[in-house]
Backbone as numpy.savetxt, mean C-alpha at the origin, in Angstrom:
# Nx Ny Nz CAx CAy CAz Cx Cy Cz
8.30 7.14 26.17 9.26 7.84 25.36 9.46 7.07 24.06
9.55 7.77 22.95 9.71 7.12 21.65 11.16 6.79 21.39
11.36 5.67 20.72 12.71 5.28 20.35 13.14 6.04 19.10
14.37 6.55 19.10 14.84 7.20 17.88 15.03 6.18 16.77
15.01 6.63 15.56 15.22 5.74 14.42 16.64 5.22 14.47
16.77 3.92 14.35 18.11 3.33 14.34 18.72 3.55 12.97
19.91 4.15 12.89 20.48 4.52 11.60 20.79 3.36 10.67
21.13 2.19 11.19 21.50 1.07 10.34 20.35 0.10 10.08
19.19 0.37 10.64 18.05 -0.52 10.47 17.16 0.00 9.34
16.92 -0.83 8.31 16.08 -0.35 7.21 14.65 -0.11 7.68
14.08 0.99 7.25 12.72 1.35 7.61 11.77 0.82 6.54
10.59 0.35 6.94 9.63 -0.13 5.94 9.14 1.05 5.08
8.80 0.78 3.84 8.33 1.87 2.97 6.97 2.37 3.45
6.67 3.63 3.16 5.35 4.17 3.50 4.41 4.10 2.31
4.96 3.91 1.11 4.15 3.78 -0.10 4.85 2.81 -1.04
4.04 2.08 -1.81 4.58 1.08 -2.73 3.84 1.16 -4.06
4.42 0.53 -5.07 3.79 0.44 -6.39 2.57 -0.46 -6.31
1.65 -0.37 -7.27 0.51 -1.29 -7.27 0.93 -2.75 -7.31
1.96 -3.09 -8.07 2.41 -4.48 -8.11 2.89 -4.95 -6.74
3.64 -4.10 -6.05 4.13 -4.45 -4.71 2.96 -4.50 -3.72
1.98 -3.61 -3.88 0.80 -3.62 -3.01 0.04 -4.93 -3.15
-0.10 -5.41 -4.39 -0.78 -6.69 -4.62 -0.01 -7.82 -3.94
1.31 -7.80 -4.07 2.14 -8.83 -3.44 1.99 -8.78 -1.91
2.04 -7.58 -1.34 1.91 -7.44 0.12 0.55 -7.93 0.61
-0.49 -7.67 -0.18 -1.85 -8.07 0.21 -2.12 -9.54 -0.08
-1.25 -10.18 -0.84 -1.46 -11.58 -1.19 -2.53 -11.75 -2.24
-2.67 -10.75 -3.11 -3.69 -10.77 -4.15 -3.05 -10.65 -5.51
-3.82 -10.93 -6.54 -3.34 -10.76 -7.90 -3.39 -9.29 -8.32
-2.59 -8.98 -9.32 -2.55 -7.60 -9.84 -3.92 -7.16 -10.36
-4.62 -8.08 -11.01 -5.93 -7.73 -11.58 -6.90 -7.28 -10.50
-6.91 -7.99 -9.39 -7.80 -7.64 -8.28 -7.44 -6.27 -7.73
-6.16 -6.01 -7.56 -5.74 -4.72 -7.01 -6.05 -3.59 -7.98
-5.77 -3.78 -9.26 -6.05 -2.73 -10.24 -7.56 -2.47 -10.36
-8.38 -3.51 -10.20 -9.83 -3.33 -10.22 -10.26 -2.47 -9.03
-9.67 -2.72 -7.86 -10.00 -1.93 -6.67 -9.58 -0.47 -6.86
-8.43 -0.25 -7.50 -8.00 1.11 -7.79 -8.99 1.80 -8.73
-9.41 1.09 -9.77 -10.34 1.67 -10.76 -11.68 2.02 -10.13
-12.14 1.19 -9.18 -13.42 1.45 -8.50 -13.29 2.50 -7.41
-12.07 2.86 -7.06 -11.87 3.83 -5.98 -11.94 3.21 -4.60
-11.86 1.88 -4.53 -11.92 1.19 -3.25 -10.65 1.36 -2.42
-9.55 1.58 -3.09 -8.27 1.78 -2.40 -7.67 3.09 -2.90
-7.23 3.89 -1.96 -6.67 5.20 -2.30 -5.25 5.06 -2.85
-4.93 5.91 -3.80 -3.57 5.94 -4.33 -3.22 7.38 -4.65
-1.94 7.59 -4.87 -1.47 8.93 -5.25 -0.65 8.78 -6.51
-0.60 9.86 -7.28 0.19 9.85 -8.50 1.19 10.98 -8.42
2.44 10.65 -8.60 3.52 11.63 -8.62 4.20 11.46 -9.96
4.02 12.45 -10.81 4.53 12.32 -12.18 3.79 11.20 -12.87
4.52 10.24 -13.40 3.89 9.09 -14.04 3.78 7.89 -13.10
4.25 8.06 -11.90 4.30 6.95 -10.93 3.06 6.92 -10.05
2.41 5.77 -9.95 1.29 5.59 -9.04 1.79 4.86 -7.81
1.44 5.38 -6.65 1.86 4.79 -5.38 0.65 4.58 -4.48
0.74 3.56 -3.66 -0.31 3.26 -2.69 0.35 3.26 -1.32
-0.21 4.06 -0.42 0.32 4.09 0.94 0.05 2.74 1.61
1.01 2.25 2.35 0.87 0.95 3.01 -0.31 0.99 3.98
-0.54 2.11 4.66 -1.68 2.18 5.57 -3.01 2.11 4.81
-3.05 2.57 3.54 -4.26 2.44 2.73 -4.53 0.98 2.39
-3.48 0.20 2.20 -3.63 -1.24 1.95 -4.25 -1.90 3.18
-3.74 -1.55 4.36 -4.27 -2.12 5.61 -5.74 -1.72 5.79
-6.07 -0.45 5.54 -7.45 0.01 5.68 -8.38 -0.72 4.72
-7.94 -0.88 3.48 -8.74 -1.56 2.46 -9.00 -3.00 2.87
-7.97 -3.70 3.31 -8.14 -5.10 3.71 -9.01 -5.23 4.96
-8.91 -4.26 5.86 -9.70 -4.30 7.10 -11.19 -4.24 6.82
-11.58 -3.61 5.72 -13.02 -3.53 5.38 -13.59 -4.91 5.03
-12.73 -5.87 4.72 -13.18 -7.20 4.36 -13.14 -8.19 5.54
-12.73 -7.71 6.72 -12.68 -8.59 7.88 -14.10 -9.00 8.27
-14.25 -10.24 8.62 -15.58 -10.74 9.01 -15.75 -10.65 10.50
């Protein structure tokens, strides 16, 4: 059985800015922006805002696992 969402517990974000994605991944902004430009990591654009789903960050990093 699934636990209901606790009302007072903050939920982790499902999408973050590229700067926050770089911080979460432990990488520099330049590296992350290069990956975005090459299409290595998926992102979405809503208006002028670019967002990266946290699961896309995990998927991207998993491709580099040895």
